[in-house]
Structure formats: C-alpha cells, structure tokens
C-alpha positions in Angstrom: -157.9 -0.6 -75.6 -155.1 -1.9 -77.8 -153.1 -5.0 -76.7 -149.3 -5.0 -77.0 -147.5 -7.1 -79.6 -143.9 -8.0 -80.1 -142.7 -8.5 -83.7 -139.4 -9.6 -85.3 -138.2 -7.9 -88.4 -135.1 -7.8 -90.5 -133.9 -4.8 -92.4 -132.7 -6.7 -95.5 -136.1 -8.3 -95.8 -137.8 -4.9 -95.1 -136.1 -3.3 -98.1 -137.1 -6.2 -100.3 -140.7 -6.1 -99.0 -140.9 -2.5 -100.2 -139.5 -3.4 -103.6 -136.3 -1.4 -102.9 -132.7 -2.5 -103.1 -131.4 -3.4 -99.6 -128.9 -1.1 -98.0 -125.4 -2.6 -98.2 -123.7 -3.7 -95.0 -122.4 -0.9 -92.8 -118.8 -1.5 -93.8 -119.7 -1.4 -97.5 -122.4 1.3 -97.6 -121.4 4.6 -99.1 -122.9 8.0 -98.2 -124.6 7.8 -101.6 -126.2 4.4 -100.7 -127.5 5.8 -97.5 -128.7 9.1 -99.1 -130.5 7.4 -102.0 -132.3 4.9 -99.8 -133.3 7.6 -97.4 -134.7 9.7 -100.2 -136.7 6.7 -101.4 -138.3 6.3 -98.0 -138.7 10.0 -97.5 -140.5 10.4 -100.8 -142.7 7.3 -100.6 -143.8 7.7 -97.0 -143.5 11.5 -96.5 -141.0 10.9 -93.7 -139.1 13.8 -92.1 -136.0 13.8 -89.9 -134.0 16.7 -88.5 -130.9 15.3 -90.3 -130.2 12.5 -92.7 -130.2 9.2 -90.7 -127.1 7.2 -90.2 -126.8 3.6 -91.6 -128.0 2.1 -88.3 -130.9 4.6 -88.0 -132.0 4.0 -91.5 -132.0 0.2 -91.0 -134.1 0.7 -87.9 -136.4 3.1 -89.6 -137.1 0.7 -92.6 -137.7 -2.2 -90.2 -140.1 -0.1 -88.1 -142.4 0.6 -91.0 -143.9 -2.9 -90.4 -144.8 -2.0 -86.9 -146.4 1.2 -88.0 -148.6 -0.7 -90.5 -149.6 -3.2 -87.8 -150.4 -0.4 -85.3 -152.4 1.4 -88.0 -154.4 -1.7 -88.9 -153.1 -1.6 -92.5 -153.2 -5.4 -93.2 -152.0 -4.7 -96.7 -149.0 -2.8 -95.4 -147.1 -5.8 -93.9 -146.4 -9.4 -94.6 -145.5 -12.3 -92.3 -143.4 -15.3 -93.2 -141.9 -18.2 -91.3 -143.5 -20.7 -88.9 -145.7 -20.1 -85.8 -143.7 -19.7 -82.6 -143.7 -22.7 -80.2 -142.3 -23.5 -76.8 -139.5 -26.1 -76.6 -137.5 -26.8 -73.5 -139.2 -23.8 -71.8 -138.1 -21.3 -74.5 -139.9 -19.7 -77.3 -138.6 -20.9 -80.7 -139.0 -19.9 -84.3 -141.7 -17.4 -85.1 -142.7 -15.1 -87.9 -140.6 -12.4 -89.5 -142.8 -9.3 -90.3 -141.8 -6.9 -93.1 -143.4 -3.8 -94.5 -144.7 -4.0 -98.0 -146.4 -1.6 -100.4 -149.0 -0.2 -100.3 -148.3 1.1 -96.8 -149.8 4.4 -95.7 -148.0 6.2 -93.0 
C-alpha cells in the first residue's frame, strides 16, 4: 500500500527544472506564450487535453509533473530544494520545494 504525501511546488521553478523558459505572469502572457509552452510539454511528455489549457491550467499542469514523477518512483524525474520542515510555535515551517526535471517519464 502506498502512503500519502503532500508536496509544495512552484510553477516558475517547475519550468526551470525542465529547462524551459517560464510562462510569463498571467497579465503578461500572450496566447503565443501559452501555446508554445503547452506544445513543449505536449511533445516532451506525450500529454493530451481536449482543448489547449488556460494560463492557470498550464501552470498547474507543469507543477503537477513533479507529483507524477514521485508517484511513479522516478527519482531522476524530480528535485527537492530548501530546508527540512520543522515545527515552531505549533505550526509547520519551511519545507522543501519539489520540481520536475528531465528526464521524466510520464
């Protein structure tokens, strides 16, 4: 049986982890920015969607690739950085940021 895990990720870092230029902020991203980044992920990971993702959907998708690598046991498909989480004043503090990296097999 698999245990459950919670991870934190960040889209800007996810794009960088994959060696791709980050998607510009939502207010600055053009349709071409979104389409080109989507095509990069679609080609690299054989992803398919019924329609081209929106800016927010694409940011969620690229971040989620780290979770897919973890779930699939692909230790070379993600990287962790930061400091180990710790409890301070009854709250969890700090923690690792997990990002996808190549090679990642989906």
